[in-house]
N, C-alpha and C positions, 0 to 999 in steps of 0.2 A: 700329240694327243694320245693318252692311254685309252685302253679299251673300257675303262671304268668311268669315263667322263660322259657328260650330257651330250646328246646328239652324235655320239661316237658309233662305230660299227657294232660295238657291244650292246648299245642301247637298242639298235634295230634287231639284234639277235634275241634280246630279251622280249621284244615286242612279238617276234615270231613264236617264241615259246608260249607267251601269254595267249596268243590267238589259238594255238593248238589246245591248251588247257581249257580255255573258254568254250571251244568247240565240243570237247568231250564232256565237260561238266554241265554244259547247257542242255544235255539230254533230259534233265529233270523238267524242263519247261515243255518239251514236245512229246515225250513218251505217253504222258497221261492223255494228251489230246488225241493221239492216234488210237489208243486203247479204249477211249470212251465208249464207242458202240459195243465192243465185246464185253467190257465190264458191266455196262448197263444191262445187257442181255443175261449174263451169268447171274448177277445179283438181283435181277427182276425189279429194277427201280426206274423212276421217271428220269427224264432228261435233266431236269433241274438238280435232282439228287446226284446224278452221275457227274455233274459239273463240280460238285463239292471238292473232290480231291484236287482239281486244278485250282480252285479258289484258295484252299489251304496251302498249296504249293506256292502260289503267288504271295500270300500273306507271309509265309515263312521266308520266302525269297527276299521280300522287302525288309522285314525286321532283321533277318539274318545278314543282309547287306550292311546294316549299321553295326551289328555286333561283330561280324567278321572283319569289317573295316577297322574297327577299333583294335581288334586283336592283331591285325597286320601292322598297325601303327606301333604297337607296343612290342610285339614278338617277331615281326617280320613276315614276309609273304610266304616263305617256305612252310613254316608250321601251319599257317592258315590253309594253304592248299592241301597239305597232308591230311589235316582234319577233314577238309572237304571231301577228299578221295575216300577216306574211311566211312564217312557219313553216307556218301552216295552208295557205296557197296552195301552197307548195312540196310539202308532204306530200300534199295531195290530187292535185296534178299527178303526182307520182311513183306514187301508188296507181293512178291511171287508166291508166298504161302498164305496170304490173307484170305480169311474165310467169309468176310462180309465187307460192306461199304466202309464202316468206321475204322477197322484195322487197316484197310487199304488206304484210306484218307490220312490216317495217322502216319503211315509210312512215307507218304508224299510230303507231309509236313516236315519230317526229318530231312527228306531229300532236298526240299527247298531251303529250309532255314540254315542248315549246317553244310549242305552239299553244294548245290548249284550256286548259292549265295557267295561261297568262297571263291568262285571262278568268274565273278563279274565285277561288282563295285571295287573290291580290293585290288584286282588286277588293273582296272581302269586308273585308280589312284596311283598305283605303283608305276605304271607306264607314264603318267603325266609328269612325274618328277624326273624322268630320264630324257625329256625333250623340252626344248625351248622354241627354236625357230619353226619346227614342224609339229608343234603340240597338237594342233587341230587334226591333222591327218593321222597322227599316231593314235590319239584317243579314238578316232573314228574307226581305224583299222582294228584296234583292240576290241571295240564294241561289236565289230563285224563277226567276231568269233561266235557270239551268241546266235547270229543269224546263219552263219555257216553251219552251226549245229542244227538249226532248223531246216537247212537245205539237205543235210545228210541223214540225220536220224529218222525222220518220219517214214521215208521210203524203206529204210533198212528194218525198222521196227515193224512196219506193216507187213513186210514179207515174212518176218519171223512169226508174227501173230497168225498170218494166213496159213502157214505150214506147220507150226508147232504150238500155237496158242499164246495168249498174252502172258501167262505165268513164265513160260520159258523165255520169252522176250525180255521180261524184267530181270530175270536171273542173268542173262547174257550181258545186258548193259552194266549190271553191277560188277561182274567179273572184269569187263573192259576197263571200267573206272579204277578198280583196285590194282590192276596190273600195269596200266599205262601211265597214270597220272603221277605217282610218287617219283619215278625217275626224272620226269620232266620238272617237277617242283624243285628238285635238288640242283637244277641248272640255274636257279634264280637266287643263289645264296648271297651274292654281292648286294650290299645296301646302297641305295641311291646317294650320290654325292650332294653336298650342300652347294646350291647355286644362288648366291646372293643377288646377282643381277636379275635373274628371273623372278625371284621373290619380290624384289623391289619394284619390278615392272608390274607385277600382279597387284601389289599394294597400291601403286599409283593409279591403277585402272579401276579400283574398287567403286568409284563414284560414277561409273558410266550409266547406271540406272539412277535417275534422280528421285529416289525414294529412300526411306530409312532401310537399313539392312534387314530388319525384321519383316517389314512390309514386302520388300522385294523377294525375300525367301518364301514368304507365305503365298504370294501370287504365283511364283514359279512352281511351288509345290502343288497348288490347285490346278495349274495348267498341266503339270505332269500327270496328275490323277485323271483329268478330263480327257487328255489325248489318248491315254491308254485304255480307258473305258471304251472309247470308240474303236481303238485298235484291236481290242480283244474279240469283238464280234466275229470277224472273218477268221482270225487266227485260231480261236478256240473251237468254233462251230462249223468250219468249212467242211471238214470230213463228214460230220453228221448231216450237214445241209445237202451235200451231194448225194448221200445215201437216201435222204427223204425225196429228192428229185428223181431218183431212180438211176443215177449215174454210178453208184457204188462207192464204197469206202476207198478203194484203190485209186479211183480218179480224184477223190478229195485229197488223199495223201500226196498225189503227184502235184495237184494245184498248190498245196501248202508248201511243198518243197520248192516249186517254181516261185511262189510269192517270196519266200525267205531267201532264195538265191538272188532274186532281184533286189531284195533288201540289203544284201551285201554290197551290191553296186551302189545303192542309194547311200549307205553309210560312208563308203569311201568318197563318193562325190560330195557328200555333205562336209567332209573334212576339208577338202579343197575350197568349197564354198565358204565355210566358216573362216578359213584363213584369209579369204578375199573380202568378205562383207561383214563378218562378225557373227557371233552365235545367235543373237536375237533375230536378225534378218533371216538367217537359215531356218530358225524355228517358224517364223511367219510363213515362209515359202512352203516348208514341209507340211504345215498344218492345213493350209489352203488346198494343197494338192491331195492330201489324204481325204479331206472332206469331199472333194470331187470324185475320188474313186469309190468311196462309200455310197455316194449317190448313184453311181453306175450300177452297184449291186441291186439297188431298188428298181432299176429300169430294165435289166436283162437277166435271164436265168438259163439261157441255152448253154450247152456244154462248151462249145467253142468260145462263146462270149465270156463264160466264167474263167476259162484259162487266161484270156486276154486281160480281164479285169483284175484277176489275182496277181498277174505279173505287174500291172500298173500300180496296184495297191502296194506291193512290195517296193517298187521303184520310188513311190512317192513318200512312204512313211518311214523308211529305214533310217533316215537321218535325224528323226525327232529326238530319240532318247540321248544319243551322244551330244546333241546340241545343248542340252541342259548342263552337262559337265563342262562344256566349253564356255557357256554363259557364266557359270560360277567362277571359272578361272579368270574370266575377263572382268568380273564385277566385284569380287571379294578378295581380301588378302589371301595369299597362298597358304598361310598357316591355318586358315579356316576351310580350305578346299575339301579336305577329306570328309569332315563331318557334314558340310553342306551338300556335297555331292551325294553322300550316303542317304541323307534325309530325302532329297528330291527323287533319287532313284527308288527309294522305298515307296514314295507316293505313286510313282509310275507303275510299280509292281502291284500296289494295292489297287490301282486303277485296272490293271489286267485282271486281278482277282474279282473285283466288283463287276467288271464288264462281262467276264466269262460266266459268272453266276447269274447276273441279271438277264443276260441273253437267254440262258436256259429256262429261267422262270417265265420270261415273256413268251417263249415258245410254248411252254406248257399251258399258259393262259389263253393264247390266241390260236394255237395249232399251226403256226407258220413262223418263219423268220422275218417276214416283212416288217412287222412292228419293231423287232429287235434291231434291224438295220436302221430304221428311222430313229430309234433311241440313240444309236451310235452317232448318227449325223448331228443330233442335237448336242451331245457332249462335245463333239469335235468343234461345233460352233462356239462353245464356251472357251475352249482352248485357244481358238483363233482370236477371239475378242481380247483375252488376257495378253496374248503375245503382241497384238497390235498396240494395246495400251502401254505395255512395257517399252516397246519400240518408240512410241511417242514420247515417253519420259526420258529417252536417251538420245535426242537428236544430235547433240554435240558429239557424243562418242561415236555414233554411227557415221556422221560426216567426217570425223577425224580418221576413222578406219579407212573410209573410201578414198580420202585425199592422200593418206600415207601410202596406200597400195598403188594409187595412180602415179604418184611421184616416183615410186621405186621402179615403175615399168620403163623399159627402154623407149 
């Protein structure tokens, strides 16, 4: 076996590089969250308005995932990541000199659409074509780079903001992206080989959801939107929430890092789970668990309990987003995987954008985050209902997966 074949050591090397790139480029999702209180104070704006840059980042991230995914299909992953690195550097540079909310938000739109977007969906798609037997765990590991980013960047950025200000923090992140990402991108120059057997297997599996392809795609997209509206509440507003409770922004940043660190564990575990029971069952389990964690936020707000709940939330919800990519690979032809994954991931990111903005507006209207957490639970309920419906429409496929896994066990 050559190093350029599927499931080869070279494939695992590419996966490792993709994780590092996703970790660095994922800064665009988390820097704005940590900087929210400082930016709100400097620009003298309300919490809902201060959430706008995150909303535009997520919108840009979602739309950019489709655009950058198509670019990767046509021109390769290397050019895509190089454009992403340049866009991140430019966006962070512009954000560091922004004189008001709208220039700052526009800089984050650039960061999300052409920067961070280049280091998520395109890398997930690229990795999926290098694995067959372990595709579930490979996709989950690649998706973990996004959460590893959330585990690393918030604490680092908060420390820079505390000592040097939010403008310096943005400038430093931009420099890191510009210096580190291009050399890593050049390590991915080999194109994925054609693997007819894997493509045929994917095509055979496309009827696992007993619905028309369009209906299945639509329901998966709505489910992705709903789960991430719910997910955004603690991820976007946890730092501000801790500040309101009197625990300080630093405690909130540590909780966010803890949450996303456990999210990495969740994403890896979800890969093994998906290989065992399929992507749809993995989605149902993750959705129910995330809903339980959101409910706990409504019940307790002590400092110690918030640390525990944040860890549980990360442990429960981390596998949701990669499960959609796995469901697509199980349920649709391989040749459609890139575009379908891109659309569903776009909807999840739009959900993050909507959830982040909606939670800020609800806070402004009610003066607390209790109603915002309740709103998150309701959206999570919609996601769970759709996931259960899709699972009910694929009983044969689910049973086949379970039987085949059981028969292969010693």
